[in-house]
C-alpha positions in Angstrom: 9.6 -13.4 -12.2 9.1 -10.3 -10.0 5.5 -9.4 -9.3 4.2 -6.1 -8.1 0.5 -6.1 -7.6 -2.3 -5.2 -5.2 -4.5 -8.1 -4.1 -7.8 -6.7 -2.7 -9.2 -8.8 0.1 -12.0 -6.6 1.3 -13.5 -3.2 0.5 -16.3 -2.4 3.0 -16.2 0.3 5.5 -17.5 -0.1 9.1 -19.5 -3.3 8.4 -19.2 -6.1 5.9 -22.0 -6.6 3.3 -23.1 -9.5 1.2 -20.6 -8.5 -1.5 -17.9 -6.7 0.4 -15.7 -8.1 3.2 -14.1 -5.9 5.8 -10.9 -4.2 4.6 -7.8 -6.1 3.7 -5.1 -5.5 1.1 -2.0 -7.4 0.2 0.8 -5.6 -1.8 3.1 -8.1 -3.6 6.4 -6.3 -4.1 8.8 -8.7 -5.9 9.5 -11.4 -3.3 7.7 -9.7 -0.3 4.2 -9.4 0.8 2.8 -6.4 2.9 -0.6 -6.9 4.4 -2.5 -3.6 5.1 -5.4 -3.2 7.5 -6.6 -6.8 8.0 -10.3 -6.5 9.0 -12.6 -9.2 10.2 -12.6 -12.2 7.8 -9.2 -11.5 6.3 -7.9 -15.0 6.9 -10.7 -16.5 4.8 -10.3 -13.9 2.1 -6.6 -14.7 1.9 -7.6 -18.3 1.2 -10.1 -17.3 -1.5 -7.5 -15.1 -3.1 -4.7 -17.7 -3.1 -2.6 -15.8 -0.5 -0.8 -17.9 2.1 0.6 -16.9 5.5 4.0 -17.6 4.1 3.5 -14.7 1.6 3.5 -12.2 4.4 6.6 -10.2 5.5 5.0 -7.1 7.0 1.6 -6.1 8.5 0.7 -2.4 8.4 -2.3 -1.2 10.4 -3.4 2.4 9.8 -5.6 2.6 13.0 -7.5 0.5 15.4 -11.1 0.7 14.3 -12.5 -2.8 13.9 -13.0 -2.8 10.2 -9.2 -2.2 9.8 -7.8 -4.5 12.5 -10.2 -7.2 13.8 -8.6 -9.7 11.5 -5.3 -9.4 13.2 -6.0 -12.1 15.7 -6.8 -14.7 13.0 -3.9 -13.7 10.7 -1.4 -13.8 13.5 -2.5 -17.2 14.7 -2.5 -18.5 11.2 1.1 -17.3 10.7 2.0 -19.3 13.8 -0.1 -22.3 12.9 1.7 -22.5 9.5 5.1 -21.9 11.2 6.2 -19.2 8.7 10.0 -19.6 8.6 10.9 -15.9 8.3 10.5 -12.9 10.6 7.3 -10.8 10.2 7.2 -7.2 11.2 4.0 -5.4 12.4 3.6 -1.6 12.1 0.7 0.2 13.8 0.1 3.5 15.8 1.9 3.3 19.1 -1.1 4.9 20.8 -3.0 1.7 20.0 -0.5 -0.7 21.6 -3.2 -2.0 24.0 -5.4 -3.0 21.1 -2.6 -4.7 19.3 -1.7 -6.7 22.4 -5.3 -7.7 22.9 -5.6 -8.9 19.3 -2.3 -10.6 19.3 -3.2 -12.6 22.4 -7.0 -12.8 21.9 -7.0 -16.5 22.5 -4.6 -19.3 23.4 -2.2 -20.6 20.8 1.4 -21.7 20.4 3.8 -19.0 19.2 6.2 -20.4 16.7 7.1 -17.3 14.6 9.2 -14.2 15.3 6.7 -11.4 15.1 8.5 -8.1 15.5 6.5 -5.1 16.8 7.6 -1.8 15.3 4.9 0.7 16.3 4.7 4.1 14.6 5.1 7.2 16.7 5.7 10.0 14.2 6.0 10.8 10.5 9.1 9.4 8.8 10.9 6.3 7.7 10.0 3.0 9.3 12.2 0.5 7.5 14.7 0.4 4.7 15.5 -2.6 2.6 17.4 -3.0 -0.7 14.0 -3.1 -2.4 12.2 -0.2 -0.8 11.9 2.4 2.0 8.7 2.2 4.1 7.4 5.6 5.3 4.5 6.7 7.4 2.5 10.0 7.6 -0.1 11.0 10.1 -3.7 11.4 8.9 -6.7 13.2 10.2 -9.3 10.8 11.7 -11.3 10.3 14.9 -8.5 8.2 16.4 -4.8 8.3 15.6 -4.2 7.0 12.1 -1.2 6.7 9.8 -0.9 6.2 6.1 2.0 4.2 4.5 4.2 4.8 1.5 6.6 2.5 -0.3 9.5 4.1 -2.2 11.8 2.1 -4.4 15.4 3.5 -4.7 16.2 5.1 -8.0 18.3 3.0 -10.4 19.9 3.6 -13.8 18.7 2.6 -17.2 21.5 1.8 -19.7 21.2 3.6 -23.1 22.2 1.3 -26.0 22.9 4.1 -28.4 25.3 5.8 -26.0 27.0 2.5 -25.1 27.5 1.9 -28.8 28.9 5.4 -29.4 31.6 4.8 -26.8 32.3 1.3 -28.1 31.1 -0.4 -24.8 29.6 -3.8 -25.3 29.5 -7.4 -23.9 31.0 -7.9 -20.4 32.1 -4.2 -20.3 28.5 -3.1 -19.9 28.3 -5.0 -16.6 31.7 -3.7 -15.6 30.8 0.0 -16.0 27.6 -0.7 -14.1 29.6 -2.1 -11.2 32.6 0.2 -11.2 30.9 3.5 -12.4 33.5 4.2 -15.0 35.5 2.6 -17.8 38.3 4.0 -19.9 37.4 7.6 -19.2 33.6 7.0 -19.8 31.4 7.4 -16.7 28.2 5.5 -16.0 26.3 8.8 -16.3 27.6 9.2 -19.9 25.9 6.0 -21.0 22.8 5.8 -18.8 20.0 7.8 -17.3 18.2 7.8 -13.9 15.4 5.2 -13.7 13.0 6.5 -11.2 12.0 4.1 -8.5 8.3 3.1 -8.2 6.1 4.5 -5.4 3.0 3.1 -3.7 0.8 4.7 -1.1 -1.9 3.5 1.2 -4.3 6.1 2.7 -7.2 5.0 4.8 -9.6 6.8 7.1 -8.8 10.5 7.0 -10.1 13.9 6.2 -8.2 16.0 3.7 -4.9 16.8 5.3 -1.2 17.4 4.6 -0.4 13.8 5.3 -2.7 12.5 2.6 -1.2 14.8 0.0 2.4 13.9 1.1 1.7 10.2 0.8 0.2 10.5 -2.7 2.9 12.7 -4.2 4.4 11.2 -7.3 2.9 7.7 -6.7 2.6 5.1 -9.4 -0.4 3.6 -7.4 -2.5 5.2 -4.7 -4.9 3.1 -2.7 -7.2 5.5 -0.9 -10.5 5.5 0.9 -13.6 7.1 -0.6 -16.2 6.2 2.0 -18.7 8.7 0.8 -20.0 10.3 -2.4 -19.6 14.0 -2.8 -23.2 14.9 -1.9 -22.4 13.6 1.6 -19.3 15.6 2.2 -20.6 17.0 5.5 -20.9 13.4 6.8 -17.4 12.7 5.5 -15.8 15.6 7.4 -17.8 14.8 10.5 -16.7 11.2 10.7 -13.1 11.7 9.4 -13.4 10.4 5.9 -13.1 11.3 2.2 -15.5 11.5 -0.6 -14.8 10.1 -4.1 -14.1 13.6 -5.4 -11.8 14.5 -2.6 -9.8 11.3 -3.0 -9.5 12.0 -6.7 -8.3 15.5 -6.1 -5.6 14.2 -3.8 -4.5 11.8 -6.6 -4.7 14.6 -9.3 -2.6 17.0 -7.3 -0.1 14.3 -6.5 0.4 13.3 -10.1 -0.7 9.7 -9.3 -0.7 7.3 -12.2 -3.2 4.7 -11.0 -5.9 5.5 -8.4 -7.6 2.7 -6.5 -10.8 3.8 -4.7 -12.0 1.6 -1.8 -13.6 1.5 1.7 -17.2 2.1 0.6 -20.1 2.9 2.9 -22.9 0.3 2.8 -25.3 3.1 2.0 -24.3 3.1 -1.6 -25.3 0.4 -4.1 -23.9 1.9 -7.4 -20.1 1.5 -7.5 -19.9 3.3 -10.9 -20.9 6.6 -9.3 -17.6 6.7 -7.4 -15.7 6.6 -10.7 -18.0 9.2 -12.3 -17.4 11.6 -9.4 -13.6 10.9 -9.4 -13.5 11.7 -13.1 -15.6 14.9 -12.6 -13.0 16.0 -10.0 -10.4 16.0 -12.8 -8.4 12.8 -12.3 -7.4 11.5 -15.8 -5.0 8.6 -14.9 -5.9 4.9 -14.6 -8.7 4.5 -12.1 -10.0 1.4 -10.4 -13.1 1.1 -8.2 -12.0 -1.8 -6.1 -14.0 -5.0 -5.4 -13.2 -8.0 -3.3 -10.6 -10.4 -4.7 -9.5 -8.0 -7.4 -5.9 -8.0 -8.5 -4.4 -4.7 -9.7 -0.9 -4.6 -11.2 1.3 -1.7 -10.2 1.8 0.3 -13.4 5.0 -0.5 -15.3 7.7 2.0 -15.3 7.5 4.7 -17.9 
């Protein structure tokens, strides 16, 4: 069975707390796993969440602050220790190549796995597979940072009433899907476009064009909300978003499910993030993330 879900491994900004590990997020997308921003302790959080190194196909790092990348060393070494049999690709800002190299080779270990480095240098497509296209957009932070977006190709949904009206049934349904036409009836006559799903991951950033572009039309948006709205000046100064700002990005983008995360340790009341996001006008599904939470990607409409 195909599974599309977000596994939250950590939700703290800057420093871990008693209840929140450094960042870490695994997106399960059918048979693939994409690990975003593995902060310190990610390897242990993977164990607690039932995520294995074999589940990983890509690693996407938004930027090289420690709470988003210090876990790379342990994760990469675990991938090699477990001798993952397939290629794993790592995406990260090219400007941080020296940090990636230091983390990859932080200590001695035996390399057994093909880890492909595919650094990000500009906005645009990073990879295309039959299941999705992976894109990146530059964000606005104190160091170079990129957000990521997964776009599934559009498909087609067969319409039983139109098939019946044209007398198409049984093996002929598969035939018209494969060939595009049958006896003068086109595939467009008996089906409609099934919009592909979209997922976006937006971490440390001020409000910027990149954040809005990533969120546009997404079924799920995972986005930082480090500060509450009363601390907006701090958010702007340090290159972060407030709960209300994150919600406005989601609202303007028509996001279906908003996941808020990356919380400053100064706050002890998670419900306030939801209250401020709702006050900003976001009416879709909303999750205030906590460690080890699993959030299903919304089903297609």
